[in-house]
KEGU-122307 format. One line per field, with one value per residue: residue in three letters; x, y, z of N, C-alpha, C in turn. Coordinates in steps of 0.1 Angstrom, whole numbers, plus 5000, padded with zeros to 4 digits. Layout:
voro <- c(Ala_...) $
n.X <- c(X_...) $
n.Y <- c(Y_...) $
n.Z <- c(Z_...) $
ca.X <- c(X_...) $
ca.Y <- c(Y_...) $
ca.Z <- c(Z_...) $
c.X <- c(X_...) $
c.Y <- c(Y_...) $
c.Z <- c(Z_...) $
//
This chain:
voro <- c(Met_Asn_Lys_Lys_Glu_Leu_Gly_Arg_Ser_Leu_Glu_Lys_Lys_Val_Arg_Gly_Leu_Leu_Val_Asp_Ala_Gly_Trp_Lys_Ala_Trp_Leu_Val_Gln_Pro_Lys_Met_Ile_Tyr_Ile_Pro_Asn_Tyr_Lys_Tyr_Gln_Lys_Lys_Leu_Lys_Glu_Lys_Met_Leu_Ala_Glu_Glu_Lys_Lys_Tyr_Gln_Lys_Glu_Leu_Gly_Gly_Arg_Trp_Ile_Ser_Lys_Pro_Gln_Asp_Ile_Trp_Gly_Ala_Asp_Ile_Leu_Ala_Ile_Lys_Ala_Gly_His_Val_Asn_Leu_Ala_Ile_Gln_Val_Thr_Ala_Asp_Ser_Gly_Leu_Gly_Arg_Lys_Ala_Lys_Glu_Phe_Ser_Lys_Phe_Pro_Tyr_Gly_Pro_Ser_Trp_Leu_Cys_Leu_Ile_Phe_His_Ala_Lys_Lys_Lys_Ser_Gly_Lys_Trp_Ile_Phe_Ser_Val_Tyr_Glu_Ala_Arg_Asp_Gly_Lys_Tyr_Phe_Pro_Ile_Cys_Phe_Glu_Lys_Leu_Glu_Ser_Ile_Phe_Gly_Lys_Ala_Trp_Pro_Lys_Gly_Lys_Val_Ile_Thr_Glu_Ala_Lys_Asp_Glu_Ala) $
n.X <- c(7509_7521_7514_7539_7561_7556_7566_7590_7602_7600_7618_7642_7644_7645_7673_7688_7689_7701_7726_7733_7740_7762_7762_7766_7747_7726_7702_7676_7677_7646_7634_7634_7612_7600_7570_7557_7534_7516_7484_7464_7446_7412_7405_7426_7443_7426_7431_7461_7481_7483_7510_7522_7508_7512_7540_7539_7521_7540_7564_7551_7549_7556_7576_7580_7585_7598_7593_7620_7634_7659_7661_7636_7641_7638_7664_7696_7725_7753_7778_7808_7815_7791_7758_7745_7719_7688_7662_7628_7606_7578_7542_7521_7496_7499_7520_7524_7529_7549_7567_7569_7574_7603_7612_7613_7635_7674_7685_7708_7724_7739_7724_7700_7666_7646_7616_7603_7578_7559_7542_7519_7520_7509_7515_7544_7565_7565_7586_7580_7598_7601_7608_7616_7612_7616_7591_7571_7564_7579_7578_7606_7631_7645_7673_7683_7676_7688_7714_7717_7714_7730_7743_7732_7703_7675_7654_7626_7616_7618_7608_7598_7576_7579_7576_7591_7611_7625) $
n.Y <- c(6309_6332_6373_6379_6363_6358_6385_6386_6364_6376_6397_6382_6371_6397_6403_6383_6387_6411_6403_6383_6401_6413_6430_6442_6433_6439_6424_6440_6431_6414_6426_6417_6420_6422_6415_6422_6407_6397_6391_6364_6355_6342_6317_6312_6304_6284_6264_6258_6234_6217_6221_6241_6265_6262_6273_6294_6310_6310_6324_6346_6365_6377_6369_6388_6392_6419_6439_6460_6483_6502_6532_6534_6511_6480_6467_6474_6482_6477_6489_6489_6518_6527_6543_6543_6516_6517_6499_6494_6465_6453_6438_6454_6475_6499_6521_6549_6557_6541_6554_6584_6574_6568_6597_6606_6605_6614_6610_6614_6625_6605_6581_6560_6554_6531_6513_6479_6466_6436_6414_6388_6367_6342_6322_6327_6354_6387_6416_6452_6480_6509_6544_6564_6596_6627_6622_6611_6586_6570_6553_6535_6542_6523_6525_6532_6510_6491_6495_6491_6461_6451_6430_6408_6412_6400_6398_6385_6390_6410_6443_6472_6498_6522_6545_6534_6554_6555) $
n.Z <- c(7811_7830_7830_7838_7835_7804_7798_7809_7792_7766_7768_7769_7744_7728_7739_7735_7703_7702_7713_7692_7670_7679_7701_7736_7761_7787_7810_7832_7869_7887_7917_7948_7973_8008_8025_8054_8074_8055_8042_8031_8004_8009_7993_7983_8008_8016_7996_8006_8017_8050_8064_8047_8057_8083_8079_8071_8090_8109_8096_8090_8066_8034_8005_7975_7940_7922_7895_7879_7864_7847_7845_7831_7813_7802_7790_7784_7762_7748_7721_7705_7688_7682_7693_7727_7735_7750_7760_7759_7766_7752_7752_7755_7745_7751_7741_7740_7769_7775_7761_7774_7799_7795_7790_7814_7824_7824_7790_7768_7740_7733_7733_7723_7726_7727_7719_7718_7702_7711_7690_7682_7656_7635_7652_7662_7673_7669_7666_7666_7660_7678_7679_7709_7718_7732_7750_7729_7707_7674_7646_7638_7615_7583_7586_7606_7620_7605_7611_7636_7639_7618_7594_7605_7609_7622_7598_7595_7622_7637_7627_7609_7611_7597_7565_7536_7521_7496) $
ca.X <- c(7519_7513_7524_7557_7567_7556_7576_7607_7607_7602_7629_7652_7646_7653_7683_7692_7687_7712_7742_7737_7741_7775_7763_7767_7733_7720_7688_7674_7668_7638_7641_7628_7605_7595_7557_7553_7520_7508_7475_7465_7432_7405_7406_7443_7447_7422_7442_7472_7483_7486_7523_7522_7497_7519_7550_7535_7520_7555_7571_7544_7549_7555_7587_7578_7597_7590_7601_7629_7636_7666_7659_7626_7643_7643_7675_7708_7733_7763_7787_7819_7811_7773_7755_7742_7709_7678_7652_7618_7600_7564_7534_7509_7493_7500_7534_7525_7530_7558_7575_7566_7585_7615_7613_7615_7652_7685_7692_7716_7726_7748_7717_7690_7655_7637_7605_7601_7565_7556_7526_7520_7513_7511_7522_7552_7568_7573_7585_7579_7604_7597_7619_7613_7618_7604_7575_7563_7570_7578_7585_7622_7634_7651_7687_7688_7675_7700_7727_7716_7714_7738_7740_7726_7694_7663_7638_7615_7614_7620_7601_7594_7563_7582_7573_7600_7609_7636) $
ca.Y <- c(6317_6348_6387_6386_6352_6366_6397_6381_6354_6386_6406_6375_6372_6408_6406_6373_6391_6416_6397_6378_6409_6417_6443_6436_6438_6435_6427_6442_6421_6417_6434_6410_6425_6413_6422_6416_6405_6396_6386_6358_6354_6333_6310_6305_6301_6270_6255_6254_6225_6222_6226_6257_6274_6263_6277_6311_6316_6315_6331_6362_6375_6370_6375_6387_6399_6431_6444_6472_6489_6511_6542_6530_6504_6466_6461_6482_6475_6487_6484_6502_6527_6528_6548_6531_6515_6516_6492_6487_6451_6453_6431_6459_6487_6518_6524_6565_6555_6536_6566_6591_6569_6575_6608_6611_6605_6621_6607_6626_6624_6589_6570_6555_6549_6520_6502_6468_6459_6426_6408_6374_6364_6328_6315_6334_6367_6395_6428_6461_6486_6523_6550_6571_6608_6636_6614_6604_6574_6571_6541_6537_6543_6513_6532_6527_6497_6481_6499_6482_6448_6449_6416_6400_6418_6389_6405_6379_6389_6426_6452_6486_6504_6533_6542_6534_6568_6553) $
ca.Z <- c(7814_7835_7825_7842_7829_7794_7795_7808_7778_7753_7772_7767_7731_7721_7743_7723_7690_7702_7714_7679_7665_7684_7710_7749_7764_7799_7813_7847_7874_7896_7930_7961_7984_8017_8028_8062_8081_8045_8045_8014_7996_8015_7979_7982_8020_8016_7992_8011_8026_8066_8066_8045_8066_8097_8079_8065_8100_8119_8089_8091_8059_8020_7994_7962_7932_7919_7882_7883_7852_7847_7837_7822_7803_7805_7785_7783_7754_7741_7710_7703_7677_7680_7702_7733_7734_7761_7752_7765_7755_7757_7743_7759_7734_7757_7739_7745_7784_7778_7758_7784_7813_7792_7790_7829_7826_7814_7781_7760_7724_7730_7737_7714_7731_7718_7722_7706_7706_7706_7687_7677_7642_7631_7662_7662_7681_7656_7671_7658_7667_7677_7688_7721_7720_7739_7754_7720_7698_7662_7637_7637_7603_7581_7581_7620_7623_7599_7618_7649_7636_7606_7585_7616_7611_7618_7591_7597_7635_7637_7614_7614_7603_7591_7551_7527_7506_7486) $
c.X <- c(7514_7520_7534_7566_7566_7563_7588_7607_7610_7614_7641_7653_7651_7668_7694_7697_7698_7726_7744_7742_7757_7775_7760_7757_7731_7704_7687_7669_7658_7642_7631_7626_7601_7580_7554_7538_7510_7498_7469_7451_7425_7407_7419_7445_7438_7428_7455_7474_7488_7499_7525_7517_7507_7534_7550_7529_7534_7563_7563_7546_7552_7564_7578_7586_7587_7599_7606_7634_7647_7667_7646_7627_7643_7658_7685_7717_7743_7771_7797_7816_7798_7771_7747_7724_7700_7666_7639_7608_7588_7554_7519_7508_7494_7515_7536_7532_7545_7571_7575_7575_7599_7621_7616_7630_7662_7692_7694_7718_7733_7741_7704_7679_7647_7626_7602_7589_7565_7544_7529_7512_7515_7520_7534_7555_7574_7573_7587_7586_7602_7608_7613_7619_7609_7590_7568_7571_7569_7585_7600_7624_7647_7666_7690_7686_7687_7715_7730_7721_7722_7736_7732_7709_7683_7651_7627_7607_7615_7619_7601_7587_7566_7582_7590_7601_7620_7628) $
c.Y <- c(6329_6360_6386_6375_6360_6377_6394_6372_6363_6394_6398_6372_6382_6411_6394_6376_6403_6414_6388_6388_6418_6428_6432_6443_6434_6436_6431_6430_6425_6420_6423_6421_6417_6423_6415_6416_6403_6387_6377_6353_6340_6318_6305_6300_6287_6262_6249_6242_6228_6225_6236_6265_6275_6273_6296_6316_6319_6323_6349_6371_6366_6378_6375_6396_6408_6435_6457_6475_6499_6519_6541_6521_6494_6460_6473_6476_6486_6483_6494_6509_6532_6539_6536_6528_6514_6514_6493_6476_6455_6447_6442_6470_6502_6521_6542_6564_6553_6550_6577_6588_6572_6588_6617_6611_6608_6616_6615_6620_6608_6578_6571_6548_6543_6512_6491_6463_6448_6421_6397_6370_6349_6319_6320_6351_6376_6409_6441_6472_6503_6533_6562_6585_6619_6635_6610_6592_6575_6558_6545_6535_6530_6513_6525_6514_6487_6483_6491_6467_6444_6436_6405_6403_6404_6395_6400_6381_6401_6435_6466_6490_6518_6532_6542_6544_6566_6548) $
c.Z <- c(7817_7830_7827_7835_7812_7790_7797_7797_7766_7755_7767_7753_7725_7723_7734_7710_7689_7704_7701_7672_7668_7696_7725_7755_7777_7802_7829_7855_7886_7909_7942_7970_7995_8024_8041_8068_8067_8047_8032_8017_8006_8005_7983_7997_8022_8008_7996_8019_8043_8070_8060_8053_8080_8091_8073_8080_8106_8108_8088_8078_8044_8010_7983_7954_7925_7907_7888_7873_7855_7840_7828_7810_7809_7801_7782_7775_7750_7733_7709_7691_7675_7692_7713_7734_7746_7754_7764_7758_7763_7749_7748_7746_7737_7753_7742_7761_7785_7773_7767_7797_7806_7794_7805_7832_7818_7802_7773_7746_7721_7733_7726_7726_7724_7723_7712_7714_7701_7702_7680_7666_7637_7642_7665_7667_7670_7665_7664_7667_7666_7684_7696_7723_7724_7745_7745_7714_7683_7655_7635_7621_7598_7583_7596_7623_7616_7605_7630_7647_7628_7596_7594_7621_7609_7612_7593_7613_7641_7628_7622_7603_7597_7573_7545_7514_7498_7472) $
//
């Protein structure tokens, strides 16, 4: 599984958790881009069949799918009586970069920007949740996480690293 496929599957898992908790959630769709006069690498060209080479020569270019975030988010979610959620899902350790991406866009008080950081433990994906504010990220508090998921909170799959002060 390459990085794009992994990212897309993690986004779908998080979207599923949100839908199970009663949210209406939308994933961003990749944007198709045409590259004219695309030059294939020599190794890839050698592996192509003769028919593929002929087709590529006639076409003269290549279509690729480019990721397209909406305001820096992979998932947008809404639920009546709650703040709207803008969610970035990542397995990358560069969480500061993701938080800075959110700060480029005009999120107001009616939005909560979250970063779901995926880690694989014992063969299962676990999501640590962070709140992104002013270009920085913080572990989300238990109360906010509970208000997002309610009784449908998958505690074994979604965790927070916030200290319990109770």
